[in-house]
N, C-alpha and C positions, 0 to 999 in steps of 0.2 A: 506492500501500500502505500503510497506516496505521502511521504508526512507534509501536513499543511501549517502555516501558521499567519495570521493576519496585522495589520498596522496596528491592532489592538494592543499584543503582547503582552508583558508582562505588565502594563500599566493601567488595568481594568478598568479604561474606558474608549469609550467611541468618540471617535472624531468624524464621525458625520461621513465616512467613505464607506464606500459598496462595500462587501466583504468580498477577498479576491484572494486567490491561491496564491501561493509564491512561486515567481519563475521559478523555472528548470535550473539549475544547478550548470555550469558549463560542462560539457563533456560527459554527462552522463543518461543514461538509459534510465527510462520511469521503470522498468522491473530491475532497477537495482534500487527502490528507495527504502527497503527495509533488510534488517538482516533477523534471523534465528539463532538464538541460544542454548545450550542447554551446560547447566553446570556440571561440574566435574563428580564422581561420586567420593572421592574423597574428603576510683575516687573523683567525685564532683572538680572541676574546675573552677577558680574566683579568680586566674589573673593568667595569662601568657607570658610566661617569663623565664620561658626553657630555654636555656643555654642549647651552644654545641655539646657539651659534654655531658647534659645531661642524656641526651639522645642515644640508641645505638647506631652501629654503625648502618646495618640493614636501613631504620628510620634513616638515613640520610643519605642514602643510596638511592632509599627510594622517591625521597623530596627532591633531588637532584634531578633523578630520571624523567620525573612529573615536570618540574620547572621548565628544564630542558623541552618535552615535548608540548607545553603547552606556549612556550617563547615561540614553537619552530611557527606556529599558527599565526602571530601576530607578524612574521615576516614573510610567511607564503600569501596572504590571505589580504597581502596589501598590493594595490593595482602598483602595477610597476614604473606606472608612469604620474599620477595623484600621490600615491599613499594611502588612499581611501581605501579600508578594512570592510572587506564584505561581514554582512550579517553572520553568517554561518558558510559552513563547509561541509564537503563529506570527508566523513575520520581517515578513509583511506587518501588524502590528498589530491581526488579523482579530478575536484571542480568545486568552485565556491558560486554565492549566490553571485548577480550580477548589480545586487545593490547594496550599499554600507547602510553600517547605522553608527549614527553622533557618537551614542554610548561605546561602541565597542572602537569607536577610534580612540574615545579616551581611556579606556583600558589600555590600547595597544602604545600611547603616550608614555604611560605610567610602568608599562612592560618595559619600553625601552628606555626608559630612566632608572631605570634597576639593574637595568642589564651587564651596563658595565663592572659594577662592584659586586655581580654576584656572579659572574663568570660566564654568562651568557652570551657576551657580543663584546667586539672592541669598542671604547669609549668613541673613537671616531664613526666607525659604522652605526651604532646604535644614534649617534647626534642626527647623523646625517639622514638614517630614519625618521627622523622625528623633524627635521627641516622641512623634509619633501612635504608632511602630514600637515605640518600647522599652516605652512602655505597654500594648500590645499583648504584648510578648514579655513582660513580669512578670505583666499581669493575666488576661490570656485564653488564651496558648497553653499546651497541655495540655503537662506536663513530669512528669518521676520526681526525684527529689532534686535538682531544678536540670537539669537533663540533658533537654532540647527532643526530641520526639519530629520524628525524621529528616522526614517529611512532617506537615503540619496544612493546617485547611481555613483555607482564604485569607480566610474570611466568619467563623467562629466558633474556631478555634484549636485544634479538635478533632481526635485521632488521627485520623491516614488510612491505609487500605492494611493494617491491621495492622501497619505498621511498629514498630521500635525507637527506645527514647531513646537517641540516640545519643552519642556523647561527642565523636566527632569534628566531627559537625555542629555540635553547642556548641559547641565549641571555636571554629570559624572565624564563630559568632554573636559569641562572647565577643569576638573580634578586632577585630570592627565595634565592638562598644560601648565599645573601650578607644579605639578612633579616636574615637568620640562624644562620650567623654568630656574629652578632649584638646579637642577640638576647641570644643563648644559646652555643656562642663561649668560655665562663669561663671551657665549659667541653673540655680539652684538645685532644680528638679522633674527637669532633665535626670541633673545630678550624681547624685540620690538613686536613679532608677530606674536608674541605671548601675550604682551600688554594688551593688544591691541585688541584679541581678542575677549580679553578680560573687560578692558572699560566700551565696547561696543554692547555687550548685552545691556538690555533694560530692564532690569530688573521693577522697576517702578511701572513697566508700562503692562505687566500682570499682573498687580494686586488689585484685591479690591476691596472695595471701603470698610467691608471685615478685617480688611490685614491679611487674606489668605491669599496665597498665589493660584492663581492660573493653570491648569493642566496643560495649557498649551491654547495653540490659537493657528485655525484654517483661512485659508482663501473664502472658502463657502460661508463660514460660519463665523467669521469673525474670533475672538477671544471665545473660548471653549465653556460652558457652563456650569463643567466641572473642575471644584476645589481641592486641592490638598490641605482636607480639614480635617484628617482624625490620622492618629500615628500609624506610620509608614517610614517608606524609606525617604519621606520627606525632610527626617532630618539634615541630611546632606544639601538639600535643596534650599533649604529655609536660611541655614547657615551662611550658606555662600551667599545668598542674597545680600544677608546682612552686612557682610565684611567684606562688600563689593567695592573696588574702588571708583567706581561712576555707579550713579543711579543706584544708590544701595538704600534697601529699607528700612523700615524702622523695627528696633530690635523689638518693639511692639508685640510683632510679629511672631515671635518665640513663643508665645503664650497665645496666638486666637489660635490654633488648631486644637481638637477634640484628644485627649488622654482616657477614653470613656471604656478602653476595653483591655479588661483588666483580666489577669487568671492569675491561678495559686500553683505552683510546683513544690512540693518538700518544706512548704509554709513558708515558701518566698513568691509574695506577688509580683508578676512583671505584666507590661505594657504586650498586647498581643498583638500580633497578624500573622494567620499560619504559614504561609510560604516563607522559608527559611532568608531568601534572599532581603527582605527587608533588615532583617537585623545584622544584614554581612555586609551591604554597599557603603552602607556610611563609616563603616568600623573600617574599610580596607584603607581610607583614608584620613579620616579626625581620628587620635591616639586618644578613646576618651577613659582610657586608663589611668585611675586615678584623679579623675576630674567629676565635677557636680555639677549639673545643672543648678538654676537659680532655685527650685523646687528641694532638691539635694540628690533627686535620683541621680547613680548612675544607672548610664547607657552602657557601659561595658559589662555590668553584672547583667542588667538585665538583658543584653544580649546572650550573653551566660546560660542564664536560665532558661528562655526560650530555645536554647539546643538542646540545653539535657532534658527539658518537656516536652521536646519533640520525640527524643529518643525512647524515654515513656510511655509516650501516646502509643506510638507503632508497636512495642511489646506489647500494650495493652492489646491491641487489635490483634495482633498475632496470635494471643491465648484465646481473645473471644471467637473467631473465624478463621481456624487451624486449616481449613482447607485450602483459603483463600489467599491470605496473610499471612501463614506460618512462616515464611523463609524472615521477614522482618523480626528483628533483634538489636542485640548491640553489637552483635557482627554485620548485619545487613540492614544500615539505616541511612532515611535522607530522601524528602522530598518536596522541592520548591517548585515552581513555576516550569515549565517543561515541555518538550515533547511528549507525546503517546502514541501508542498504538492506532488512536482516533483523532489526531491533533495535537493542539497544543493547549496545555492546561494549565489552569490558575489556581494549583492544590499546596497542601500544606498540612498542618495541626502540631498541637492539639486544635479546635474550634472555642470548646467549650468547658470547662473543670468536670472532672468526673464523668465524661462520654468517650466513650470508644467505638465508634463507628466512622463508616467508611466515608466520610462526607465529602461533599463536592465531586463525589464519581471516583473516587481513590481505587482503583484498580489493584495494586499489588507492585506498579512502579518503582521502579527505585530511580535516583538523581543523583550523580555523583558530586555532583556540584553543590551539592546542598550539605554534604561535610567538607568537601573539600574548600568551599567556602568558610567553613567554619575550621579551618586548621590553626590557625592565629587564636581562636575561640576557646575552642575544648579540643586541643592537641591530640590528647590520647584517645578520646573516641573517635574523632576524626582520620586519624591512623590507620586506629583501628580495622577501621571499616573499609576504608579507600586500600590497604591491602590485600583484606580478605578478600574483596573485587575482585582485584588485578589477578589474585594469586586461585579463585575459583572459577572466575569466566576470560580469562587471557585476553587472546586477541580478539574475541568474540564481542568485546567491549572496550578493549584499550589498544590505541592505534597510532596513526603517525602525531595525532595533537593530543594525548591522553586519551581522559575517558569521553567516551560517546555521550550523549547529552543526556540519555535516558534508556533504559532497559527493565525487562518484565522477567524475573527469575519465574514464574508460576504461569506464564505463558510461552516462554523462552523467544519474545518478540527483544529484538535489539533496534534501536535506532541509529540510523547510519549516521550521521549527522553529528556535530557541534554546533556548539552556537558560540558566537566571539564573547558576547558578554558574559558567559560560565566560564567559556574556556580563564577568561579574565581574572575574573574573581578566586578562581583554584588559583591561578601562577600567583596573583598580588598577596594572598592570605598564606602560599606556602612561603613566599619570600619575606614576609611578616614574622612569621615565626624562626623562619633560619635567621633573620638578622635585623629584622623591623625595617627594613629598609626604604617602602614605602609609605612609612607614616614619619620618619626619618625626613623624609623631599618634602611631602606634602607640607606638614608640621612647619619647617622651615620657614612657607614661606607670610609673607606679611597678613595674606587674605585671611589666611586659616588662622592666626594668630589675632586679627582684629575682630572674626566673627566669635571665637569662642569669648574674648571678651565684653566686644557689646552686647552679646546674650546672655552675657552674666555667668558664665560657667567660670567654676573655682578649684581650685586645688582641693583633695580630700582631706 
């Protein structure tokens, strides 16, 4: 079956576009759209501060291999002329989507920034990859008031699939820009490109009278009616808008969104949104360890608790429905927005306290990036399941660019694709676990420092 996605992807809103199927990846036959796999027969984390000495040689070897495979995607999925990075590609390297994603480009810039110090690339080569991509993001990619369209043509930068000019995807792009400026800003042209991309983004134009940011803008609708109004990945979006060098929004916007979906795990309450990427994307850039919000909340501990709660939820689901979900457990866990045998799904868990049901159509799919995106957050649990997945299913799920986007051990289905943002979060969190490299590059940028200060964050 040909896997499908839409311009909605993982942002949970419609831009008014007509639903479309994703264009075929170049060089791929429709008959190759999925594979089947068959498995062979054969302490709570509160902070991620594991040093190299605390990891075993097999763990280090695994992380090195994973980082190398993931980084390869951002080199090979980049258009040779523009540097714009495909939204997705086949995990055997046989083709990439014709369209790029602005968020994948942000993850790519962050990947290039950490590459020299992590041994993934030379400084000069990573700098030139960054220069090419930054030029295209500034001069070629279609945008509205600085907000890039969610999907853009990889070769021409034009809007694709009637998508929206996206606030959150632009925020993720800018997070990569900030890493790039920190590492490569000694190059005058790169510094200028980065600063212009940051300065042209008119955050105030996306703010409503309630101090909530819109999810985006489209030529057909103007500003979309959907708002970033409750806990989600919006934390990185709102903070960057507050700390922006131009067109910054009032810090009161940090308090404007709702924090009303609270769950409890092991006696700890936490802000919930079920797909784990929500608890990972902001954490990949902002180093919330040792920081508290104006209300005293630790968003780092919130993320740790959300991960542990999902592992527990999947264990309970396994016990309740062993025939369908018996494979879930501490050795095999992780659900976040992903491909599936029936299309793109926005799933996760838990959804409610003391509820063990397959909500939102959970069908037994495992999403490796759910655990890989938690490598720096719950390292023991994440490394354990990822090593198990690789050992148990081998090349059926682990290919040229690392883990496939998703697979289902209960049915034998394995998706053929990787998705740039999921491969990106896997790489960035593996590097944060290894060295803290993304945190270091991002947090040194004055916009990150200004954002936390203006929003009222303080050391614990």
